C-alpha positions as CSV (number, residue, x, y, z in Angstrom):
1,X,46.4,-85.9,-75.8
2,X,42.9,-85.0,-76.8
3,X,41.6,-86.2,-73.5
4,X,44.2,-84.2,-71.6
5,X,43.4,-81.1,-73.6
6,X,39.7,-81.4,-72.8
7,X,40.3,-81.8,-69.1
8,X,42.6,-78.7,-68.9
9,X,39.9,-76.7,-70.8
10,X,37.1,-77.9,-68.4
11,X,39.1,-77.1,-65.4
12,X,39.8,-73.6,-66.7
13,X,36.1,-73.0,-67.3
14,X,35.1,-74.3,-63.8
15,X,37.8,-72.1,-62.2
16,X,36.6,-68.9,-64.1
17,X,33.1,-69.6,-63.2
18,X,33.8,-70.0,-59.5
19,X,35.7,-66.8,-59.4
20,X,32.8,-64.9,-61.1
21,X,34.5,-64.4,-64.3
22,X,33.0,-65.2,-67.6
23,X,29.5,-63.9,-67.0
24,X,26.5,-64.6,-64.7
25,X,26.8,-66.7,-61.8
26,X,24.5,-69.3,-60.2
27,X,20.8,-68.2,-59.9
28,X,20.6,-69.7,-56.4
29,X,23.0,-67.2,-54.7
30,X,21.2,-64.1,-53.1
31,X,22.2,-60.7,-54.4
32,X,23.4,-58.0,-52.0
33,X,20.7,-55.1,-51.2
34,X,22.1,-51.8,-52.5
35,X,22.5,-49.3,-49.7
36,X,19.7,-46.7,-49.2
37,X,20.5,-43.2,-50.3
38,X,21.5,-40.7,-47.7
39,X,18.7,-38.3,-46.6
40,X,19.0,-34.8,-48.0
41,X,20.8,-32.3,-45.8
42,X,18.2,-29.9,-44.3
43,X,18.7,-26.3,-45.0
44,X,20.3,-24.2,-42.2
45,X,18.0,-22.7,-39.7
46,X,17.4,-19.0,-40.1
47,X,19.4,-16.8,-37.7
48,X,17.5,-15.5,-34.8
49,X,16.1,-12.1,-35.0
50,X,17.1,-9.9,-32.0
51,X,19.1,-6.9,-30.8
52,X,21.6,-5.9,-28.2
53,X,21.6,-3.1,-25.8
54,X,24.6,-1.5,-24.4
55,X,25.2,1.5,-22.3
56,X,25.1,2.7,-18.6
57,X,21.9,2.9,-16.5
58,X,22.1,5.6,-13.8
59,X,19.7,6.0,-11.1
60,X,18.2,9.4,-10.5
61,X,20.1,11.4,-7.8
62,X,16.9,11.3,-5.6
63,X,16.7,7.5,-5.6
64,X,18.4,5.9,-2.7
65,X,18.3,2.5,-0.8
66,X,18.5,1.6,2.8
67,X,22.1,1.3,4.1
68,X,21.5,-2.0,5.8
69,X,19.0,-4.0,3.8
70,X,18.4,-7.8,4.0
71,X,20.3,-8.4,0.8
72,X,23.5,-10.2,1.6
73,X,25.1,-9.1,-1.8
74,X,24.6,-5.4,-1.0
75,X,27.4,-3.6,1.1
76,X,26.1,-2.8,4.5
77,X,26.2,0.7,6.2
78,X,24.2,0.3,9.5
79,X,21.7,3.1,10.2
80,X,20.0,1.6,13.1
81,X,20.7,4.4,15.6
82,X,20.4,8.2,15.7
83,X,24.1,8.6,15.8
84,X,24.6,6.6,12.6
85,X,21.5,8.0,10.8
86,X,22.0,7.7,7.0
87,X,22.2,11.2,5.3
88,X,19.7,11.5,2.3
89,X,18.7,14.3,0.0
90,X,15.5,16.2,-0.4
91,X,13.4,15.2,-2.2
92,X,14.0,11.5,-2.1
93,X,12.4,8.2,-2.9
94,X,14.0,5.4,-0.9
95,X,13.6,1.6,-0.7
96,X,14.3,-0.2,2.5
97,X,13.8,-3.2,4.7
98,X,13.1,-3.7,8.4
99,X,12.4,-6.8,10.3
100,X,12.2,-8.3,13.8
101,X,14.9,-10.9,14.8
102,X,14.0,-14.2,12.9
103,X,11.3,-12.7,10.9
104,X,11.1,-12.6,7.1
105,X,13.3,-14.2,4.4
106,X,16.8,-15.4,5.0
107,X,19.4,-12.7,4.6
108,X,21.8,-10.3,6.1
109,X,19.5,-9.0,8.9
110,X,17.3,-12.1,9.4
111,X,18.9,-13.5,12.5
112,X,19.7,-10.3,14.5
113,X,16.9,-8.1,13.1
114,X,16.9,-4.7,11.8
115,X,14.2,-2.9,13.9
116,X,15.2,0.7,13.0
117,X,16.3,2.6,10.1
118,X,17.2,6.3,10.7
119,X,17.6,9.0,8.1
120,X,19.0,12.5,8.6
121,X,17.5,15.0,6.1
122,X,16.9,18.7,5.6
123,X,13.2,19.4,5.3
124,X,10.9,22.3,4.5
125,X,7.6,23.3,6.3
126,X,4.6,21.6,4.6
127,X,6.5,18.8,3.0
128,X,5.0,15.3,3.4
129,X,6.9,12.2,4.6
130,X,5.1,9.1,3.4
131,X,5.9,5.4,4.3
132,X,4.4,2.7,2.0
133,X,4.6,-0.6,3.8
134,X,4.9,-3.4,1.3
135,X,4.0,-6.3,3.4
136,X,1.3,-4.6,5.5
137,X,-0.8,-7.7,5.6
138,X,1.8,-9.7,7.6
139,X,3.9,-7.0,9.2
140,X,3.6,-3.6,10.7
141,X,6.0,-0.8,10.2
142,X,5.7,2.7,11.9
143,X,7.0,6.2,11.1
144,X,8.6,8.6,13.4
145,X,9.9,12.2,13.1
146,X,12.7,13.3,15.5
147,X,14.4,16.6,15.8
148,X,18.3,16.7,15.4
149,X,18.7,16.0,19.1
150,X,16.7,12.7,19.0
151,X,13.5,13.9,20.5
152,X,10.2,12.6,19.0
153,X,8.2,15.4,17.3
154,X,5.6,13.4,15.6
155,X,4.6,9.9,14.6
156,X,2.3,7.8,12.5
157,X,1.7,4.3,14.0
158,X,-1.5,3.1,12.4
159,X,-1.8,-0.4,11.0
160,X,-1.9,-0.7,7.3
161,X,-0.2,0.2,4.1
162,X,0.4,3.9,4.6
163,X,2.0,6.1,7.3
164,X,2.3,9.7,6.7
165,X,3.6,12.9,8.6
166,X,3.7,16.6,7.8
167,X,6.8,18.6,8.4
168,X,6.0,21.4,10.8
169,X,8.9,24.0,10.1
170,X,12.1,24.2,8.1
171,X,15.0,22.4,9.8
172,X,17.2,19.3,10.2
173,X,15.2,16.2,11.0
174,X,15.7,12.5,11.8
175,X,13.2,10.2,10.0
176,X,12.7,6.8,11.5
177,X,11.2,3.6,10.1
178,X,10.5,1.1,12.8
179,X,9.5,-2.6,12.6
180,X,6.8,-3.0,15.2
181,X,6.2,-6.5,14.0
182,X,7.3,-9.0,11.3
183,X,9.4,-8.1,8.3
184,X,8.6,-5.9,5.4
185,X,10.1,-4.0,2.5
186,X,9.1,-0.4,2.4
187,X,9.3,2.8,0.3
188,X,9.9,6.2,2.0
189,X,8.9,9.0,-0.1
190,X,9.8,12.6,1.0
191,X,8.7,15.7,-0.8
192,X,5.3,16.4,-2.4
193,X,2.8,13.6,-1.9
194,X,0.5,12.4,-4.8
195,X,-3.1,13.3,-4.3
196,X,-4.2,9.7,-4.3
197,X,-1.8,8.8,-1.5
198,X,-2.8,11.8,0.6
199,X,-6.5,10.9,0.2
200,X,-5.8,7.2,1.4
201,X,-3.8,8.4,4.2
202,X,-6.3,11.1,5.3
203,X,-7.6,8.8,8.1
204,X,-4.1,8.3,9.7
205,X,-4.8,10.9,12.4
206,X,-8.4,9.9,13.1
207,X,-9.5,10.7,16.6
208,X,-9.4,8.0,19.3
209,X,-10.6,7.8,22.8
210,X,-7.4,7.5,24.9
211,X,-7.0,4.4,27.0
212,X,-9.9,2.6,25.5
213,X,-9.7,-0.6,23.3
214,X,-12.3,-2.9,21.6
215,X,-11.2,-6.4,22.0
216,X,-12.4,-9.8,20.7
217,X,-11.0,-12.9,22.3
218,X,-10.3,-16.3,20.9
219,X,-12.7,-19.1,21.7
220,X,-10.5,-21.7,23.7
221,X,-11.0,-24.2,26.3
222,X,-9.0,-21.9,28.7
223,X,-11.0,-18.9,27.4
224,X,-11.8,-17.6,30.8
225,X,-8.3,-17.9,32.1
226,X,-6.9,-16.3,29.0
227,X,-9.2,-13.4,29.4
228,X,-8.4,-12.8,33.0
229,X,-4.7,-13.0,32.2
230,X,-5.1,-10.4,29.5
231,X,-7.3,-8.1,31.7
232,X,-4.5,-8.3,34.4
233,X,-1.7,-7.7,32.2
234,X,-3.0,-4.7,30.5
235,X,-5.0,-3.2,33.5
236,X,-8.3,-3.3,31.8
237,X,-11.8,-2.9,33.1
238,X,-14.9,-4.0,31.2
239,X,-17.1,-1.2,29.8
240,X,-19.4,-2.8,27.4
241,X,-20.1,-6.0,25.3
242,X,-20.1,-9.6,26.5
243,X,-19.8,-13.2,25.4
244,X,-18.1,-13.9,22.1
245,X,-18.8,-10.4,20.8
246,X,-16.4,-7.4,20.8
247,X,-16.0,-5.8,24.2
248,X,-15.1,-2.2,25.0
249,X,-12.4,-2.2,27.7
250,X,-10.8,0.7,29.5
251,X,-7.1,0.5,30.2
252,X,-5.4,2.1,33.2
253,X,-2.1,3.7,32.3
254,X,-0.6,3.2,35.8
255,X,-1.1,-0.5,35.5
256,X,1.1,-0.8,32.5
257,X,4.8,-1.2,33.3
258,X,7.5,0.4,31.3
259,X,8.5,-3.1,30.4
260,X,5.2,-3.7,28.7
261,X,5.2,-0.4,27.0
262,X,8.7,-0.2,25.5
263,X,10.5,-3.5,25.7
264,X,8.1,-5.0,23.1
265,X,9.3,-2.3,20.8
266,X,12.9,-3.0,21.3
267,X,13.6,0.7,21.4
268,X,16.9,2.2,22.6
269,X,17.0,4.8,25.3
270,X,17.6,7.6,22.9
271,X,14.0,7.7,22.0
272,X,12.6,10.5,23.9
273,X,8.9,11.4,24.0
274,X,9.3,14.5,26.2
275,X,8.4,17.0,23.4
276,X,5.0,15.3,22.7
277,X,2.0,17.2,24.0
278,X,-0.2,15.5,26.7
279,X,-2.8,14.5,24.0
280,X,-0.2,13.3,21.6
281,X,1.5,11.2,24.3
282,X,-1.8,9.7,25.4
283,X,-2.6,8.8,21.7
284,X,1.0,7.2,21.3
285,X,0.7,5.2,24.4
286,X,-2.9,4.0,23.6
287,X,-2.0,3.0,20.1
288,X,1.2,1.2,21.1
289,X,-0.6,-0.8,23.9
290,X,-3.5,-1.7,21.5
291,X,-1.1,-2.9,18.8
292,X,0.8,-4.9,21.3
293,X,-2.5,-6.5,22.5
294,X,-3.3,-7.4,18.9
295,X,-0.2,-9.7,18.9
296,X,-1.4,-11.6,22.0
297,X,-2.4,-15.2,21.1
298,X,-5.5,-14.9,23.4
299,X,-6.9,-12.1,21.2
300,X,-8.4,-12.2,17.8
301,X,-8.1,-8.5,17.3
302,X,-7.7,-5.3,19.3
303,X,-8.3,-1.9,17.9
304,X,-8.6,1.6,19.3
305,X,-12.1,3.1,20.2
306,X,-12.3,5.7,17.3
307,X,-14.2,8.8,17.8
308,X,-16.8,9.2,15.0
309,X,-17.9,12.7,13.9
310,X,-21.1,13.6,12.0
311,X,-20.3,15.0,8.6
312,X,-22.4,17.6,6.7
313,X,-22.4,15.7,3.4
314,X,-26.1,15.1,2.4
315,X,-27.7,11.7,3.0
316,X,-29.7,12.2,-0.2
317,X,-29.8,8.9,-2.1
318,X,-28.9,10.7,-5.3
319,X,-26.0,12.6,-3.8
320,X,-23.3,10.1,-5.1
321,X,-24.3,10.7,-8.6
322,X,-24.1,14.5,-8.3
323,X,-20.3,14.7,-9.3
324,X,-20.1,18.4,-9.5
325,X,-20.2,19.2,-5.8
326,X,-16.7,18.0,-5.1
327,X,-15.4,20.0,-8.1
328,X,-16.4,23.3,-6.5
329,X,-15.3,22.1,-2.9
330,X,-18.8,22.3,-1.6
331,X,-18.4,19.4,0.9
332,X,-15.4,21.2,2.4
333,X,-17.5,24.5,2.5
334,X,-20.3,22.7,4.4
335,X,-17.8,21.7,7.0
336,X,-17.4,25.4,7.8
337,X,-21.0,26.7,7.2
338,X,-24.3,25.5,5.7
339,X,-25.2,29.1,4.8
340,X,-27.0,32.0,6.4
341,X,-30.4,33.3,5.2
342,X,-29.1,36.9,4.7
343,X,-27.0,35.8,1.7
344,X,-28.8,35.6,-1.7
345,X,-27.4,33.2,-4.3
346,X,-28.6,33.5,-7.9
347,X,-28.7,30.3,-9.9
348,X,-28.4,31.1,-13.7
349,X,-29.9,28.1,-15.3
350,X,-32.9,26.9,-17.3
351,X,-35.1,27.1,-14.4
352,X,-36.1,25.2,-11.2
353,X,-38.7,22.9,-10.0
354,X,-40.7,25.4,-7.9
355,X,-42.6,22.6,-6.2
356,X,-39.5,20.6,-5.0
357,X,-39.5,20.2,-1.2
358,X,-35.8,21.3,-1.1
359,X,-36.8,24.6,-2.5
360,X,-40.1,25.2,-0.9
361,X,-40.0,28.5,0.8
362,X,-36.4,29.3,-0.3
363,X,-37.0,31.6,-3.3
364,X,-37.2,35.3,-3.2
365,X,-38.7,37.7,-5.8
366,X,-36.4,38.0,-8.8
367,X,-36.1,38.4,-12.5
368,X,-37.6,35.9,-14.9
369,X,-35.2,35.2,-17.7
370,X,-37.3,32.6,-19.4
371,X,-39.1,33.6,-22.6
372,X,-40.7,30.4,-23.6
373,X,-44.3,30.7,-22.3
374,X,-44.5,26.9,-21.7
375,X,-41.8,27.1,-19.1
376,X,-41.7,30.7,-18.0
377,X,-42.7,31.4,-14.6
378,X,-45.3,34.0,-15.6
379,X,-46.7,31.8,-18.4
380,X,-46.8,34.6,-21.0
381,X,-43.2,35.1,-22.0
382,X,-43.0,38.6,-20.8
383,X,-40.1,39.8,-18.6
384,X,-41.2,40.7,-15.1
385,X,-40.1,40.4,-11.5
386,X,-41.4,37.3,-9.8
387,X,-40.1,34.2,-7.8
388,X,-37.3,32.5,-9.8
389,X,-34.1,30.5,-9.3
390,X,-32.7,33.1,-7.0
391,X,-32.3,31.1,-3.8
392,X,-31.3,32.0,-0.2
393,X,-27.9,30.4,0.7
394,X,-29.5,28.5,3.6
395,X,-31.1,26.3,0.9
396,X,-27.7,25.3,-0.3
397,X,-26.8,23.4,2.8
398,X,-27.0,19.6,2.8
399,X,-30.4,18.2,3.6
C-alpha cells in the first residue's frame, strides 16, 4: 500500500510540473519575448491656413474679344468679311487672333486659316487705332481702315510690333486686321493712345522711295540662278551694290502681275483701293511687294528704301544730357525755325560765359543784374547798361 501511494503521488507531481503548475518550469526552455510597445500616435497636423473667394467677375464694357479666335472652346462668330464685320463699341480694347492656313498652334482656325478680322465701329476725328502684334518676331499682321462701303481709306502695313492709324473725320468705319504672314495674337486698342505707344509708332509713316527695295540674297550653290529668278519675277533692275552686300534695286510696277500683288495676300475682291491717293497707292504697292519679297527663300531680307531727312537737333556731344530742351518743346520748335536776328531774347539767370564760342557775337547791350563784383560784367558791382545775357534768338538755334 505504501508503494502504491508513493507512485500515485509521484505521478501527480510530474503531471503538475509538465502542465506548468506548481511553480517554475525547466531552466532550459526559452522564454517568449514580450511585444514592443506601440509607437505613440502623432498629434494631428494643423489645419491649412487659407481663404476662399466667391463672387462674379465681370469684364469692362469696353473689353471685347475676336468673334472667331483660334480657341476651340469659344463660340465662333465669323467676322472675316466686310459684310459680317463684328460690331464693337468706342472706345474699345479687343483681343484677337489671325493666321494663315496651317500656321500657328492647333485650334479652330489652324487648318483653314483666319486671314481677316473686320470690325464695324463709330469713330471720332483724331482718335487713334493701334494694333499690337504679339508674335511680331515670327508673324506679320497689318492694319486697314475702310469706309462703310468697303473702300480703303488708310493703312499701316509696316513690319514689327505696332501698327497705328489716325481717324480722319467722324463717321462709321470698318477696321481690318490682316494676317500677312504666320499666326499671331493681337490687341486692338481704339480711342486715345498712350504716349509711349504713340512715340514708338511715330516712324510707321516714314517716307519711302516708291518702287525701290534694298535686297540681300542668300549664299547658295544656285545663287546666280536664284537672283536671276527673283529679278525676273519682281521686274527689278540693279541700281547699286554688288556681291554679297545689300543691293539697291528698282522695281517696275508694270512687271508685277495682279497675281503677285494680291493673291499672296489672299484678299477678297471687296478690298478696293480706289480712294487712295496716287502717293498712298504707290506706297501701299511698294510695301506689299517688298514684304512679299522678304518671304522668298532666295532672299535674306528685303526692306524699303527709306528717305532720310536731316533734323535740326544739335549734334553737340553734351546735348543728350540737357534734359530741359524737350520739356519746353524746343526740338519741335527748331523744326519750324531756328530763330531770326530781329528777335531779342532775355536770359534771366546767374550769368553767361561771354567767351563761349556759341555766344560770341550774339549778345546785345543790356542791363547788368549782377551785383557781386567778382562775377559782374562791369567788375565794380554798379548797375549799368552793358553786354549781358540778353541774346539774339538766332543764337538759340541748334549748332
